[in-house]
N, C-alpha and C positions, 0 to 999 in steps of 0.2 A: 487695771492699769496697766499695761509695760513699758518699763523704762524706757526702750527704744521706741517705742511706738510715741510715748509724750516729747521725747530728744528732738528726734530727726528731724519734722518739719522745721523745727529752729535752726538746726546745727545744719542744716543746708541751705541756706539762702542764697551759694551760686552752682546752684545745681540747675540744670533746664528742665529737669523735671518738679522743681521744687513747688510746692503750693501750699507754703510758709502764708501765713495771713497777717503775722505779727501780733494778734489778740494775746491778750493775758489768760491763762489757764487756771484753774484749781490745781493745787498741789496736793491729792490726796493721798501720796506716798511719799511724803517729803522731800520732794525731790531737793530743794535748796540747802539740805544738808547734804554736803560734798560725802556721800559714804563712797564706799569702794567702787559699785557699779557706776558710779558716774565718772570717778577719776581713772578707772581703766575704758570707758567709751571715749573720753577728753581725749586719754594718750594713743589712743588707735586712729582718732578722725586724722585725715590727709590735709587737712588747712591748719593754719594758726589758729587755734582757741584757748582763751580764759572764759573762768566764771572767775566774778566777783559778786561778791557777798556786801550786804548790807554795811554801811559802814567805809567801803572802798577799798576793800581787803583782799587782793588775789587767794580762791581756794583750791583752783585746779589750771593747770598750765602744761600743755603737750612739748613734748620736742621740738616742735614744729614753731611755736611761737619765741620759744627762748632764742630757737636760731636767727628766727626774722628780727627781732628785738634786739638781741648780742647782750643780752641778759638774763637772769633769773627772775621775774616778778614774785614768783610762787613765796606766798608767808607778807609780802609788802605790801602796802599801800598804792593801789595804782598810778599813783600820782609822783610815786620814788620812780616808778619807771619812764613813765609817758606824761609830760609836760603839756596837754593840749586841754584847756578848758571846755572847749566843744568836747569831745569826747567825753571828759568827765562828767560833764552837764547829762549827755546820755545817757552814759551810765545810771547816775542818779535819779531819772528819770524811770530809767528801766525796771529800777529796783524797786521803785513805786508803781507799777503796774503801765506804764507808759508801752504804747505802739510800740512796735519794730520797727527801726528806719538804722539807712546808713550816714556813715560820716566820715569826710576824706580826714585823713591825715598824712599829715608831712612829718619828717625826723630828718633833723640837720648831723645827730651826731651816734656812733662815730660817722659814719657817711649819710649823705642824703639819700632818703629813703621814702615812696609815696606809697599809700595805704587805701583800701577803700574798707573801712570796717562796718562788718554788718552789729548793731545792738539789740539784742531783744532780751524781755523780761523770762526771769524763770524763776517763778514763783517764789517770790522775796530777795530774789538776786538777778544777776545780769550774766546774760552770756555772749561772749565776743569771737565773733570770726573773722578773720583777716585776710586778705588780698593783695596779695603784691604786686601793685601794678610798675614797680621799678622798672624790669624789664621792656616792658611794653614802650613806655617815656626812653629808657635810653635807646631804644631800635630808634624811635621815629626821630629822637636828636643826633642820633649816629648817621642815620641814613641825610637829613638835613647837613652837618658839619664835615661828613664825606664830599659830597658834592661841592659846596662851599670852598671845602679847603685844596678838594684837588684842581677844581678848576683854578684857582687863582695860582698855586705853586705849578701848574704845566702848563700855564701860560707859556713862562720866558723857554721851557726848554722847546715847545713845540713850534715858539717863532724862529728859537736857531735852526732849530730842523726846516725851518720851509724856507729860512735864507738860505741851505746851504744847498738845497734841493735846487730855487732858484739859477744859484751860479754855475753849478754844475749841469744843468739845461742852457746857460747861457753863455757866459765870457770864459768859465774852465771848464766848457763843453769837449777842445781838445787838447788839453792839460795836463796831461796822465803826474805828472807831480801835484796840480793842486788837488787833484781828484782824489786822490790819497790822500792829500791832508786833509780833505775836508771829512772822508768817509771815515777816518778816523774823530773826529769832530761829532762826526754822526751817533759813530757808536758810543761815546762818552755822552750825549745827550739821553740816548734814549735807556743806558744803564742807570745817568740819572732819574728817570722816568721811571724804571723796573725797582728802584729801591726807594723812593717816594711812595710808591702806591703799595709795596709789599710793607714798608713803615705803617702805612695808612692803617691797611686793612688788619695788623697786629695789633697798632691802639684801638679800634672797634669792637675787637675781638675781646682785649679786655674790660674795656668799660663796658661792656654789656654786661660781663658775671662780678665787675667792682665790688658786688652788694655782696656778694655771696664769698663768706672767709675760708680760705681751702683748711682742709683737715687731716692733709698729710703730715708727713715727715722728709725733710732731705737736708742732706750735711752739708753745709754751709764751706765747709774746708774743702768739702772733695767739689764742689763745685768750684771755686777759687783755682785749685788745683787742676783743672780741666780749663779752666779760660786760661790759665799763663800757657799752658801745655798746647791750646787751642791758636792761642797769636803769639807764641814767639817767635815762628818764621817773620811775622810784619813788623815786631820789635826789633830783630837782626836785621834785616834792611832798614831800618830807621836809626842803626847804630845805637840801640835802646836794650836797657836790660829789665826783665820785670822780676822782682823781686817779691818772695810770698813768703809772709813770717805769720804763723798760726798755730795755737798752744795743742793741737791736735782736733779729734771729732768734734763738731760743732751743730749737735743735731737742733733743727729750728723747724715749728710748725710753717710748712707753705706746701708749693707748687712748684720742683726742681727744674723746670724746663723754663718756668719764669724766673726765678731765681737765677738761673744761669741763662738769663738775657738780661737781668740785672746788672750783673757783676760787671758781663761781656761788656754791654754798651758804656758803661763806665771807665774801665778798661780802653778801651777802641778810644774814648776820648782823649783820652791822658797820654795813647801815644800820637793821636790826631795833632795836638793842638798841647802837649805838654813833653814832646820827645827831643826840643832843644835841651833838655836839662839831664838827659843820656839817663836816666833813670824812671820806671813806675813803681811804688810798692803797693803791694797788699797785706794789710795786717788785717787780720783776725782778733777777736780777743769777746771777753764773756765783761758784759756789767749788770747793773739793775738800773730798772726803770724807776721812774719817779715812785709808784703804786708800791715798786718793792718787790718784783716779780725780776726774777732772771731772763735777761735779754741776751741775744749777740750781735757783736758789731763787726762790719766791712768796711774797711777805708781805704780807699782808692787814692794815693797821693801822687802827684808829679812834680817836677823842677822845672816846668819851664814859665812863662810869663808870667802868669798868675790871670786875674779878670778882677777888674777892677770894683767896688763895691755897689755901685750903682744898677752894676748888670745882675746881680746876686737874686733878687727878690725874682726876676723874672726868666731866670735860665730854665724852669721847668713849664714854661708856655708853649703852645706849638707852634713851631716856626721861630721862635726868637733865636736867635744868632748875636753873638759879640759884634762879630765880624761877617759879614754876608758874604764878601769876596773869596774869605779866609776858608770860610765853610763849605762853600759850594766848590772850592777848588780840590778840600780834603774828602770830598764826596758825600759832605753831612746831608741829611733831607733838614733839619731840625725838628727832629719829634725822638730823637735818642731818649733825653730827658723828662721828656711828657710820658714814654714809657715807663720808665725809672718810677717818676710819680703814683700813676696809675697801678703801676704792678705792687707798689709799698700799702697802697690806700688800700689794694683788696686783702695784703696780708694784715695790715694793721699795723705795718711797721714806721719807720719814720727814715726820713732822707734830710742830713743837715749838709751845708756847703761853708768850706772855711776857702779864705784866698786872698791873699794882697798881691798888686803887683810887683813881676820881680822875685817870690817866693813862692809862684808853684800855687796850686792847688787841692784840696783836700774833700771828698765825695764821701762820705760815710750812710752807709746803711745800718738800722737796728731792729730787730726781730726777734718775735718769741721764743725762749727755747722751748725745745720740746721733751718732754720723756718716754717719746716709742722709740719703737726699733729705728734704726737706719738703716733706708734702703740704698739699694748699690745703682746709682746713678749710672745712661749708658753713656755711652761717650760718643762726644757729637765729634765727627772728621770735618 
């Protein structure tokens, strides 16, 4: 019996043409002994796949499952990577020859992910095929969140526009000065709605892919330099200086465009709410994570009024504002730091915030360093 003919009915539980019955079959060719043929087949499969031997040791795992679990389970007991009693029980049953069945798996570390796992017997071993449901669930949640957030936040500018239109059609019908003033206010409200929708769409796109870790390389020093150049004109209008301190190139694992958005959002916030301190600093450095791996840090500090301690834990929540009136006056949507948080989650990075009233604020992002070549990032005008 050919190996592929024996394995394929079990390996393809998610195919529309599958005919798998889940029944245990004889093992005349010693399939449970993970020889080179099985390993090559597992590696070639397009779905995340594991083979677990009796005793719980993972004896075969392809690159897709390592990416899905954000860990390499090969050679370790399955429970060292997946701590899910229902799945471990299903694997033990499959090793003993029980029928194939599915198990729902929820993982919370390093990010929340959902899988539909097909567990099937494989001649004294167990075959696990993972179907990632995270994206589907996030799309559904994104739709609901978008409708709820958009309807809530757009209500105020829409009410303002309606009031201005009624006034222009009524009392200010023949008052040119009033009409000009109201048109300017209407333009401000329309711009506010545009910014809000743009940020909501950006946040939705990032959330959909939050579980997929970037694999590229970006130079954090180059990105910080671009942000300084892009916002230099804004800073000058506010009589504020942007100072960049860098030790040189800092290659990190990440998406250059998203990391540009992170640094730009932090510097824009520093200019909006801390320009009274006349100085915004971007300080780049190398550091080490708790695990001992090298990481790059970018700290954005302003010397403005600072933030009270009770607000710090909630700053990355959607639409949370320390001062609602000031935020709207500055053109803020309440989504900037939420965007930063989700981008950092996708990059497996960290965001920390330090501030005291009267002493300004420091927002620091930390990212894993990369050993790859640094690409040239395009300049954004």
